[in-house]
C-alpha angles and dihedrals in degrees: 000000000000118000110258135204121195125193122191119190120200125195122245117255088232097052100058137263097301136049119242114247089240095053094046097047097040093048091056093043093051094047093048091042090056089051091052092046092054090059093052137334092222111066090212090063095055119108095190131074113195106216125195109246101163139015128168144151113226086184122280101009119070117214130191126181122197128186130204116252128176121249086218109050090207094058123073117226096187094115093040091050090050091051096046096046090048090053090045092053091046092049096049094042092047093049091050088055090052097259125118112204112235091234095052104109128210099259099058087034091057092049092050089047091054091049091050091050089053089055087065095048123037100345118080099195139335125220118207117194121182113194110306095334122121113271122268104222123205113202129169093266095053091039090061091049090049093049090056090052090051095041093117093052106101134170090255095046095115120105110296097180134028124202134171116223144089139277134199113235148152122241110237104164151355129243143142128254102214101301096341126093113248142174130215113230136186108229110226101223100042097027087221130136117254130182111231113201114207126216114231089252093052092044088054090052090053090057134234111353094228089061096050095093093058095038104041113023109109093014120135112228142173106223125187140184136081112359116201117200127193128227089269091059094249121135106253105177144354123215095201125210100168142018138185131185119249112227116211123202128196110234122182123228089241091058091048091053090056092061114106106206097155098058093242094310125123117253091256093049091048093050092046091052092043093054093041096245090128088065097044 
């Protein structure tokens, strides 16, 4: 049986007995859009088509049920649908608790944010049911908590600048970026978390995925590739193409004092020569 997702939209007590057509339809579109975005940001990369299998108004709630179908009829998407709906449930539940998953990107985040805002104006509550699981219920209280978690998700949150280079970082966790393996790193200069998406070739170099936690968490690495920065100038994501471990060595202060980096000159003499003052 195909994986199903049902969304039921209830009107607000303050907005009258019935939902507006706009609120009902847009709430469903935003919730399904977030589900699609979690599978892949690029529609061409998605394996799943969510088809409408049921829609009804048991006045006043409005319910829509969608089921996962494969874009390619000869390819099963059962496992992919299970993975995507699991991530979707985790994302929505986490946001309603006030936590934004590191792997939740701006596009599905923006759609969830719009749906949560609607739960404070026009929509009373929204029920999300995935398969046979208990419903995830969005009410005004949890919507406000979720909006705080998504406060930094803005319409212009996509990458504003692309650079190619490398950063020094420490691996602090493992995740997936849509269907790609990824690690969460702490960038050395900004001390901020960044999702690092691995190419299949790089993931293979890192070894079996189930061993990553033991092998890589806490490791200091230099990771390079495509660096995506947001409008605020912060590093948002790395599409990594290479990595190398950073080896640290303990050096005593006494050993450092023994180093002669000025060639026998005093600091002042060295600086004068360096800046050319010795030669006028």
